Backbone as CSV, one residue per row, in Angstrom:
resi,resn,N_x,N_y,N_z,CA_x,CA_y,CA_z,C_x,C_y,C_z
1,UNK,25.658,-117.607,151.315,26.558,-118.251,150.362,25.826,-119.348,149.602
2,UNK,24.961,-120.089,150.357,24.203,-121.149,149.723,23.218,-120.589,148.716
3,UNK,22.581,-119.411,149.076,21.625,-118.793,148.155,22.287,-118.367,146.869
4,UNK,23.557,-117.947,146.936,24.271,-117.493,145.744,24.972,-118.647,145.028
5,UNK,24.787,-119.882,145.532,25.389,-121.032,144.870,26.876,-121.132,145.078
6,UNK,27.363,-120.493,146.160,28.796,-120.536,146.447,29.039,-121.635,147.459
7,UNK,30.013,-122.418,147.155,30.307,-123.522,148.068,30.807,-122.961,149.375
8,UNK,30.217,-123.451,150.443,30.627,-122.967,151.756,31.894,-123.682,152.175
9,UNK,32.758,-122.983,152.866,33.985,-123.623,153.340,33.650,-124.702,154.362
10,UNK,34.554,-125.572,154.512,34.347,-126.697,155.432,34.663,-126.249,156.847
11,UNK,33.742,-125.420,157.389,33.928,-124.948,158.768,32.615,-125.107,159.500
12,UNK,32.711,-125.021,160.784,31.521,-125.158,161.604,30.630,-123.932,161.444
13,UNK,29.327,-124.144,161.632,28.377,-123.045,161.483,28.629,-121.960,162.499
14,UNK,28.986,-122.330,163.716,29.236,-121.324,164.751,30.436,-120.448,164.382
15,UNK,31.460,-121.124,163.807,32.633,-120.350,163.415,32.299,-119.424,162.258
16,UNK,31.456,-119.891,161.367,31.046,-119.050,160.242,30.249,-117.849,160.745
17,UNK,29.381,-118.090,161.698,28.627,-116.974,162.282,29.560,-115.977,162.968
18,UNK,30.602,-116.499,163.613,31.562,-115.635,164.284,32.302,-114.768,163.270
19,UNK,32.695,-115.409,162.156,33.371,-114.635,161.109,32.434,-113.589,160.505
20,UNK,31.170,-113.998,160.329,30.198,-113.045,159.795,30.026,-111.863,160.742
21,UNK,29.995,-112.131,162.022,29.871,-111.062,163.010,31.080,-110.126,162.952
22,UNK,32.270,-110.718,162.813,33.463,-109.889,162.722,33.430,-109.025,161.466
23,UNK,32.962,-109.594,160.363,32.835,-108.810,159.132,31.851,-107.659,159.313
24,UNK,30.768,-107.932,160.012,29.806,-106.861,160.270,30.417,-105.774,161.129
25,UNK,31.205,-106.202,162.123,31.881,-105.206,162.979,32.844,-104.369,162.152
26,UNK,33.635,-105.055,161.288,34.565,-104.320,160.428,33.819,-103.376,159.487
27,UNK,32.664,-103.825,158.999,31.882,-102.977,158.113,31.429,-101.719,158.847
28,UNK,30.952,-101.907,160.082,30.529,-100.746,160.873,31.706,-99.816,161.123
29,UNK,32.884,-100.376,161.441,34.062,-99.551,161.673,34.455,-98.784,160.413
30,UNK,34.391,-99.496,159.258,34.712,-98.824,158.002,33.728,-97.694,157.716
31,UNK,32.451,-97.929,157.993,31.459,-96.880,157.783,31.744,-95.684,158.690
32,UNK,32.122,-95.978,159.952,32.463,-94.886,160.870,33.695,-94.125,160.369
33,UNK,34.687,-94.893,159.900,35.889,-94.246,159.386,35.576,-93.419,158.139
34,UNK,34.732,-93.978,157.272,34.339,-93.225,156.087,33.601,-91.941,156.471
35,UNK,32.740,-92.046,157.476,32.032,-90.853,157.944,33.015,-89.813,158.507
36,UNK,34.000,-90.310,159.258,35.018,-89.416,159.807,35.838,-88.771,158.687
37,UNK,36.158,-89.563,157.669,36.896,-89.012,156.528,36.065,-87.978,155.786
38,UNK,34.762,-88.265,155.609,33.898,-87.293,154.939,33.806,-85.994,155.738
39,UNK,33.708,-86.142,157.084,33.641,-84.950,157.926,34.961,-84.166,157.871
40,UNK,36.084,-84.911,157.901,37.395,-84.243,157.812,37.556,-83.551,156.458
41,UNK,37.089,-84.231,155.395,37.166,-83.632,154.064,36.342,-82.361,153.998
42,UNK,35.160,-82.397,154.610,34.302,-81.206,154.617,34.966,-80.071,155.389
43,UNK,35.588,-80.419,156.533,36.282,-79.393,157.312,37.468,-78.820,156.543
44,UNK,38.212,-79.704,155.867,39.339,-79.227,155.057,38.851,-78.332,153.924
45,UNK,37.738,-78.722,153.314,37.177,-77.910,152.236,36.753,-76.539,152.759
46,UNK,36.121,-76.555,153.939,35.719,-75.276,154.549,36.934,-74.420,154.880
47,UNK,37.954,-75.067,155.475,39.181,-74.328,155.805,39.844,-73.801,154.542
48,UNK,39.851,-74.634,153.496,40.459,-74.201,152.228,39.726,-72.988,151.664
49,UNK,38.384,-73.050,151.710,37.610,-71.914,151.206,37.844,-70.659,152.047
50,UNK,37.919,-70.846,153.386,38.191,-69.700,154.249,39.577,-69.123,153.970
51,UNK,40.554,-70.029,153.818,41.907,-69.571,153.507,41.941,-68.862,152.151
52,UNK,41.231,-69.416,151.178,41.199,-68.798,149.849,40.569,-67.412,149.920
53,UNK,39.458,-67.308,150.679,38.818,-66.005,150.834,39.745,-65.019,151.541
54,UNK,40.417,-65.510,152.598,41.349,-64.650,153.311,42.515,-64.253,152.427
55,UNK,43.031,-65.208,151.667,44.149,-64.947,150.759,43.764,-63.918,149.708
56,UNK,42.556,-64.070,149.160,42.116,-63.176,148.096,41.771,-61.788,148.617
57,UNK,41.138,-61.724,149.791,40.655,-60.440,150.303,41.645,-59.747,151.228
58,UNK,42.812,-60.351,151.466,43.789,-59.745,152.370,44.258,-58.400,151.820
59,UNK,44.461,-57.388,152.699,44.947,-56.091,152.232,46.404,-56.123,151.808
60,UNK,47.129,-57.156,152.227,48.537,-57.293,151.855,48.640,-58.099,150.568
61,UNK,49.541,-57.679,149.696,49.729,-58.384,148.420,50.530,-59.659,148.662
62,UNK,49.995,-60.796,148.213,50.664,-62.087,148.340,50.922,-62.674,146.958
63,UNK,52.132,-63.179,146.768,52.499,-63.839,145.521,53.206,-65.140,145.879
64,UNK,52.791,-66.238,145.267,53.431,-67.539,145.474,54.174,-67.912,144.204
65,UNK,55.460,-68.251,144.359,56.300,-68.604,143.219,56.766,-70.044,143.356
66,UNK,57.000,-70.704,142.228,57.649,-72.010,142.292,59.160,-71.819,142.360
67,UNK,59.906,-72.906,142.407,61.349,-72.794,142.614,62.076,-72.139,141.443
68,UNK,61.407,-72.004,140.301,62.000,-71.317,139.149,61.614,-69.839,139.090
69,UNK,60.865,-69.384,140.097,60.465,-67.987,140.120,59.241,-67.672,139.295
70,UNK,58.493,-68.711,138.901,57.275,-68.524,138.118,56.097,-68.325,139.073
71,UNK,55.237,-67.364,138.754,54.077,-67.081,139.601,53.101,-68.249,139.537
72,UNK,52.718,-68.762,140.709,51.711,-69.818,140.788,50.374,-69.284,141.296
73,UNK,50.423,-68.400,142.288,49.203,-67.799,142.814,49.476,-66.334,143.104
74,UNK,48.435,-65.544,142.972,48.534,-64.114,143.262,47.159,-63.633,143.711
75,UNK,47.093,-62.842,144.780,45.796,-62.399,145.274,45.411,-61.046,144.664
76,UNK,44.213,-60.586,145.017,43.678,-59.369,144.404,44.519,-58.150,144.762
77,UNK,45.036,-58.106,145.994,45.853,-56.957,146.397,47.112,-56.858,145.537
78,UNK,47.718,-57.994,145.228,48.889,-57.994,144.351,48.515,-57.593,142.937
79,UNK,47.339,-58.012,142.482,46.866,-57.610,141.160,46.705,-56.092,141.087
80,UNK,46.119,-55.519,142.141,45.938,-54.064,142.157,47.278,-53.344,142.236
81,UNK,48.205,-53.894,142.990,49.497,-53.245,143.169,50.343,-53.299,141.907
82,UNK,50.402,-54.455,141.275,51.326,-54.667,140.168,50.657,-54.641,138.801
83,UNK,49.334,-54.599,138.763,48.630,-54.726,137.495,48.739,-53.525,136.583
84,UNK,49.161,-52.356,137.105,49.287,-51.184,136.248,50.433,-51.333,135.258
85,UNK,51.438,-52.128,135.624,52.566,-52.345,134.698,52.148,-53.346,133.623
86,UNK,51.722,-54.477,134.058,51.122,-55.476,133.168,50.402,-56.472,134.060
87,UNK,49.416,-57.150,133.499,48.628,-58.071,134.309,49.500,-59.215,134.795
88,UNK,49.473,-59.423,136.107,50.282,-60.493,136.683,49.411,-61.738,136.797
89,UNK,49.806,-62.776,136.101,49.025,-64.006,136.021,49.904,-65.198,136.385
90,UNK,49.278,-66.293,136.840,50.049,-67.527,137.032,50.753,-67.921,135.742
91,UNK,52.019,-68.264,135.866,52.825,-68.604,134.707,53.749,-67.496,134.268
92,UNK,53.540,-66.273,134.792,54.435,-65.173,134.453,55.664,-65.210,135.359
93,UNK,56.724,-64.533,134.919,57.983,-64.505,135.672,57.984,-63.274,136.571
94,UNK,58.053,-63.481,137.872,57.987,-62.350,138.807,59.178,-61.418,138.654
95,UNK,60.310,-61.944,138.205,61.517,-61.133,138.062,61.285,-59.945,137.125
96,UNK,60.348,-60.075,136.191,60.109,-58.988,135.243,59.505,-57.765,135.925
97,UNK,58.974,-57.918,137.136,58.432,-56.774,137.875,59.489,-56.076,138.722
98,UNK,60.642,-56.704,138.919,61.686,-56.131,139.772,62.550,-55.196,138.937
99,UNK,62.839,-54.023,139.498,63.699,-53.080,138.790,65.102,-53.671,138.641
100,UNK,65.749,-53.415,137.495,67.081,-54.005,137.244,68.085,-53.731,138.345
101,UNK,68.059,-52.535,138.921,69.035,-52.193,139.962,68.832,-53.015,141.235
102,UNK,67.636,-53.606,141.419,67.339,-54.364,142.641,67.286,-55.866,142.406
103,UNK,67.624,-56.315,141.203,67.572,-57.753,140.907,68.557,-58.527,141.783
104,UNK,69.745,-57.970,141.993,70.733,-58.676,142.825,70.227,-58.846,144.251
105,UNK,69.540,-57.841,144.783,68.985,-57.934,146.139,67.878,-58.982,146.193
106,UNK,67.078,-59.040,145.143,66.016,-60.050,145.058,66.614,-61.455,145.000
107,UNK,67.654,-61.642,144.188,68.313,-62.945,144.105,68.956,-63.338,145.412
108,UNK,69.568,-62.355,146.108,70.188,-62.650,147.407,69.140,-63.074,148.428
109,UNK,67.945,-62.482,148.355,66.863,-62.864,149.266,66.489,-64.333,149.083
110,UNK,66.308,-64.756,147.844,65.953,-66.162,147.588,67.091,-67.100,147.964
111,UNK,68.336,-66.654,147.743,69.493,-67.487,148.102,69.566,-67.697,149.607
112,UNK,69.319,-66.632,150.368,69.337,-66.766,151.837,68.227,-67.700,152.306
113,UNK,67.073,-67.622,151.667,65.985,-68.523,152.037,66.347,-69.970,151.738
114,UNK,66.988,-70.204,150.604,67.375,-71.576,150.252,68.397,-72.133,151.226
115,UNK,69.301,-71.274,151.679,70.396,-71.726,152.545,69.979,-71.819,154.001
116,UNK,69.302,-70.776,154.496,69.019,-70.682,155.935,67.545,-70.871,156.280
117,UNK,66.679,-70.985,155.274,65.242,-71.164,155.470,64.557,-69.905,156.008
118,UNK,65.318,-68.909,156.432,64.754,-67.643,156.900,65.592,-66.513,156.312
119,UNK,64.992,-65.333,156.266,65.713,-64.171,155.758,65.070,-62.914,156.312
120,UNK,65.898,-61.893,156.527,65.377,-60.615,156.957,64.586,-59.975,155.813
121,UNK,63.535,-59.222,156.130,62.798,-58.521,155.069,63.705,-57.539,154.326
122,UNK,63.372,-57.272,153.095,64.154,-56.350,152.266,63.210,-55.343,151.617
123,UNK,63.807,-54.252,151.138,63.065,-53.262,150.371,63.463,-53.376,148.909
124,UNK,62.476,-53.448,148.046,62.713,-53.550,146.610,61.863,-52.514,145.888
125,UNK,62.305,-52.179,144.684,61.498,-51.357,143.782,60.897,-52.275,142.722
126,UNK,59.609,-52.160,142.532,58.934,-52.995,141.553,58.174,-52.103,140.582
127,UNK,57.854,-52.669,139.432,57.156,-51.932,138.379,55.655,-52.047,138.599
128,UNK,55.152,-51.117,139.380,53.717,-51.090,139.609,53.067,-49.974,138.829
129,UNK,53.458,-48.744,139.116,52.957,-47.576,138.401,53.880,-47.272,137.232
130,UNK,53.310,-46.747,136.179,54.115,-46.462,134.998,55.007,-45.248,135.193
131,UNK,54.548,-44.271,135.983,55.294,-43.028,136.134,56.534,-43.227,136.988
132,UNK,56.399,-43.868,138.110,57.513,-44.030,139.044,57.453,-45.432,139.638
133,UNK,58.596,-45.948,140.113,58.593,-47.290,140.705,57.865,-47.321,142.031
134,UNK,57.370,-48.479,142.358,56.791,-48.702,143.675,57.880,-49.216,144.617
135,UNK,57.939,-48.649,145.781,58.827,-49.163,146.823,58.016,-50.119,147.691
136,UNK,58.472,-51.361,147.794,57.743,-52.360,148.563,58.659,-52.981,149.616
137,UNK,58.034,-53.327,150.722,58.691,-54.044,151.813,58.334,-55.516,151.648
138,UNK,59.337,-56.362,151.427,59.104,-57.766,151.068,59.486,-58.669,152.236
139,UNK,58.506,-59.439,152.697,58.759,-60.517,153.663,58.567,-61.823,152.911
140,UNK,59.570,-62.667,152.955,59.539,-63.900,152.164,59.746,-65.114,153.061
141,UNK,59.148,-66.215,152.651,59.349,-67.497,153.338,59.433,-68.582,152.281
142,UNK,59.928,-69.717,152.691,60.096,-70.826,151.757,59.282,-72.013,152.253
143,UNK,58.671,-72.712,151.319,57.910,-73.919,151.629,58.471,-75.058,150.787
144,UNK,58.882,-76.128,151.465,59.494,-77.268,150.785,58.586,-78.484,150.945
145,UNK,58.243,-79.102,149.820,57.425,-80.317,149.849,58.269,-81.461,150.393
146,UNK,57.853,-82.065,151.522,58.675,-83.135,152.105,58.775,-84.362,151.213
147,UNK,57.813,-84.560,150.347,57.847,-85.748,149.488,58.740,-85.574,148.280
148,UNK,58.559,-84.458,147.576,59.307,-84.233,146.333,60.519,-83.339,146.511
149,UNK,60.531,-82.558,147.607,61.644,-81.630,147.823,61.545,-80.357,147.002
150,UNK,60.426,-80.154,146.278,60.264,-78.942,145.484,60.025,-77.741,146.415
151,UNK,60.453,-76.572,145.935,60.384,-75.368,146.750,59.331,-74.416,146.200
152,UNK,58.736,-73.682,147.121,57.845,-72.584,146.768,58.265,-71.361,147.573
153,UNK,58.284,-70.220,146.887,58.608,-68.954,147.558,57.298,-68.228,147.839
154,UNK,57.113,-67.814,149.071,55.923,-67.081,149.467,56.332,-65.644,149.772
155,UNK,55.834,-64.697,148.969,56.216,-63.295,149.097,55.020,-62.473,149.569
156,UNK,55.243,-61.671,150.597,54.246,-60.706,151.062,54.800,-59.313,150.778
157,UNK,54.054,-58.524,150.007,54.517,-57.212,149.554,53.678,-56.117,150.214
158,UNK,54.367,-55.178,150.849,53.694,-54.035,151.478,54.182,-52.771,150.785
159,UNK,53.255,-51.993,150.263,53.592,-50.766,149.543,54.048,-49.702,150.539
160,UNK,55.302,-49.268,150.422,55.844,-48.229,151.307,56.261,-47.005,150.493
161,UNK,55.662,-46.841,149.316,56.011,-45.712,148.459,55.733,-44.387,149.160
162,UNK,54.591,-44.281,149.816,54.255,-43.036,150.526,55.264,-42.759,151.631
163,UNK,55.647,-43.808,152.358,56.637,-43.618,153.427,57.971,-43.166,152.860
164,UNK,58.388,-43.757,151.731,59.649,-43.363,151.115,59.566,-41.918,150.624
165,UNK,58.405,-41.510,150.104,58.249,-40.128,149.664,58.368,-39.173,150.847
166,UNK,57.737,-39.528,151.965,57.845,-38.688,153.159,59.288,-38.637,153.647
167,UNK,59.983,-39.780,153.582,61.387,-39.798,153.988,62.226,-38.886,153.100
168,UNK,61.972,-38.928,151.775,62.706,-38.040,150.867,62.411,-36.573,151.174
169,UNK,61.131,-36.269,151.429,60.778,-34.886,151.754,61.450,-34.442,153.046
170,UNK,61.500,-35.349,154.023,62.174,-35.016,155.279,63.672,-34.814,155.057
171,UNK,64.263,-35.659,154.205,65.681,-35.494,153.899,65.953,-34.167,153.199
172,UNK,65.086,-33.821,152.242,65.256,-32.550,151.557,65.079,-31.384,152.526
173,UNK,64.082,-31.487,153.400,63.869,-30.435,154.390,65.057,-30.339,155.337
174,UNK,65.589,-31.511,155.725,66.755,-31.509,156.605,67.949,-30.869,155.929
175,UNK,68.173,-31.204,154.642,69.287,-30.581,153.915,69.090,-29.068,153.798
176,UNK,67.834,-28.659,153.546,67.564,-27.225,153.440,67.833,-26.519,154.762
177,UNK,67.386,-27.148,155.860,67.639,-26.562,157.178,69.130,-26.520,157.484
178,UNK,69.847,-27.588,157.094,71.285,-27.605,157.322,71.969,-26.490,156.546
179,UNK,71.529,-26.247,155.296,72.102,-25.152,154.501,71.801,-23.804,155.141
180,UNK,70.557,-23.649,155.620,70.199,-22.388,156.274,71.021,-22.172,157.540
181,UNK,71.154,-23.231,158.324,71.945,-23.121,159.558,73.397,-22.813,159.227
182,UNK,73.930,-23.468,158.162,75.317,-23.203,157.782,75.493,-21.763,157.315
183,UNK,74.527,-21.285,156.500,74.611,-19.892,156.046,74.479,-18.923,157.217
184,UNK,73.551,-19.245,158.110,73.374,-18.379,159.277,74.609,-18.389,160.162
185,UNK,75.196,-19.561,160.311,76.420,-19.658,161.118,77.555,-18.872,160.473
186,UNK,77.660,-18.978,159.143,78.699,-18.226,158.444,78.481,-16.727,158.598
187,UNK,77.198,-16.298,158.515,76.888,-14.879,158.683,77.226,-14.402,160.091
188,UNK,76.866,-15.231,161.087,77.208,-14.873,162.468,78.714,-14.826,162.667
189,UNK,79.418,-15.783,162.038,80.870,-15.774,162.159,81.461,-14.534,161.504
190,UNK,80.901,-14.163,160.339,81.384,-12.965,159.659,81.173,-11.727,160.517
191,UNK,79.976,-11.636,161.112,79.702,-10.484,161.973,80.568,-10.500,163.223
192,UNK,80.784,-11.712,163.750,81.663,-11.817,164.923,83.066,-11.349,164.587
193,UNK,83.553,-11.801,163.404,84.889,-11.347,162.974,84.912,-9.836,162.768
194,UNK,83.814,-9.296,162.205,83.743,-7.857,161.986,83.760,-7.102,163.310
195,UNK,82.984,-7.595,164.281,82.965,-6.962,165.603,84.332,-7.058,166.271
196,UNK,84.975,-8.225,166.105,86.307,-8.371,166.699,87.285,-7.393,166.059
197,UNK,87.175,-7.232,164.735,88.060,-6.288,164.041,87.783,-4.858,164.481
198,UNK,86.484,-4.499,164.600,86.136,-3.151,165.062,86.600,-2.921,166.485
199,UNK,86.466,-3.945,167.306,86.928,-3.824,168.695,88.433,-3.620,168.751
200,UNK,89.132,-4.378,167.900,90.587,-4.208,167.853,90.959,-2.819,167.364
201,UNK,90.253,-2.352,166.315,90.538,-1.012,165.810,90.216,0.056,166.851
202,UNK,89.133,-0.141,167.607,88.773,0.805,168.661,89.829,0.838,169.755
203,UNK,90.321,-0.344,170.100,91.380,-0.394,171.119,92.630,0.330,170.643
204,UNK,93.009,0.100,169.372,94.180,0.783,168.818,93.959,2.293,168.768
205,UNK,92.749,2.705,168.370,92.448,4.143,168.317,92.520,4.757,169.709
206,UNK,92.002,4.002,170.694,92.067,4.504,172.067,93.500,4.647,172.532
207,UNK,94.335,3.647,172.213,95.745,3.725,172.588,96.444,4.899,171.894
208,UNK,96.132,5.093,170.580,96.723,6.224,169.865,96.299,7.554,170.466
209,UNK,95.008,7.640,170.853,94.522,8.898,171.448,95.180,9.159,172.783
210,UNK,95.397,8.101,173.550,96.078,8.286,174.837,97.506,8.763,174.637
211,UNK,98.197,8.134,173.649,99.561,8.583,173.378,99.586,10.041,172.917
212,UNK,98.572,10.409,172.087,98.523,11.794,171.615,98.300,12.755,172.759
213,UNK,97.385,12.396,173.679,97.117,13.270,174.840,98.362,13.393,175.701
214,UNK,99.047,12.237,175.877,100.276,12.278,176.686,101.308,13.197,176.034
215,UNK,101.428,13.053,174.690,102.393,13.898,173.991,102.015,15.371,174.081
216,UNK,100.697,15.663,173.959,100.255,17.073,174.074,100.545,17.609,175.458
217,UNK,100.234,16.797,176.469,100.505,17.242,177.834,101.992,17.457,178.064
218,UNK,102.791,16.555,177.505,104.225,16.640,177.747,104.873,17.766,176.942
219,UNK,104.478,17.912,175.715,105.168,18.850,174.829,104.607,20.259,174.903
220,UNK,103.348,20.435,175.159,102.730,21.760,175.089,102.280,22.259,176.453
221,UNK,101.430,21.497,177.116,100.898,21.969,178.396,102.006,22.145,179.424
222,UNK,102.923,21.157,179.438,104.021,21.279,180.404,104.866,22.521,180.128
223,UNK,105.117,22.775,178.859,105.891,23.977,178.518,105.139,25.249,178.905
224,UNK,103.823,25.260,178.678,103.028,26.428,179.064,103.077,26.642,180.572
225,UNK,102.992,25.559,181.326,103.038,25.683,182.781,104.393,26.195,183.255
226,UNK,105.442,25.677,182.591,106.782,26.170,182.964,106.912,27.655,182.634
227,UNK,106.398,28.002,181.448,106.469,29.431,181.069,105.653,30.286,181.997
228,UNK,104.470,29.779,182.387,103.633,30.540,183.306,104.313,30.678,184.641
229,UNK,104.970,29.653,185.095,105.663,29.730,186.379,106.788,30.737,186.329
230,UNK,107.519,30.686,185.230,108.607,31.637,185.094,108.057,33.056,185.008
231,UNK,106.944,33.229,184.304,106.350,34.560,184.231,105.897,35.045,185.577
232,UNK,105.309,34.159,186.349,104.866,34.530,187.688,106.050,34.915,188.576
233,UNK,107.110,34.147,188.417,108.271,34.462,189.242,108.832,35.839,188.881
234,UNK,108.675,36.219,187.627,109.133,37.540,187.238,108.176,38.621,187.678
235,UNK,106.904,38.297,187.672,105.914,39.324,187.990,105.752,39.473,189.494
236,UNK,105.847,38.447,190.234,105.575,38.531,191.683,106.480,39.518,192.386
237,UNK,107.772,39.549,192.063,108.611,40.571,192.774,108.111,41.982,192.502
238,UNK,107.705,42.282,191.310,107.191,43.621,191.005,105.926,43.904,191.814
239,UNK,105.124,42.912,191.960,103.901,43.092,192.721,104.244,43.391,194.175
240,UNK,105.225,42.660,194.703,105.586,42.913,196.097,106.165,44.347,196.259
241,UNK,106.903,44.755,195.272,107.446,46.095,195.370,106.329,47.145,195.323
């Protein structure tokens, strides 16, 4: 202080040395804290880079929206999935990728997240390919800034178009099998009815034939036997004579 021409306070030299020692201790502590902060910053930077790499290279499509539904971040998988319709960039409205028939389901998903902080996954159709819609399985979460209260929607999109196509093919195959089984059942029923009718007709024919035989036996054979008996009775006396 004397070298710099600064008036020294009216304190004892020992006390001044003690204060100087405390300042040196505080300086060392600050340097240690600064070193710790630099190390923490480096670790955060490394973690951020790792997270960014993971976010970008993840096979699942990720889209981050602000509370107005504007795209803030989108990874490469989402670009590949949705980019055939139009390039999805930060600042675009994600709603434009949702098919009109599924907009209400998309809005209900965000409403449930706002109210309950959690929501069951949903299936939506989005405009990915120009020829046909993409069917995606959407898992969503909400992130709220504790300081400002602003919301962010985090969407994970899984392409299930192939699964839906297989389901449709299975449904069509099932309907075809059901039609075949119904036609086959109808044919079997028709044949069963035909056999039952033939059986009934056979039974009636058998009954008619039995009645006819009975009538023949009663009306003709019986008369012949009576006539033969009477003839024998007439002939036998002559034979005895």
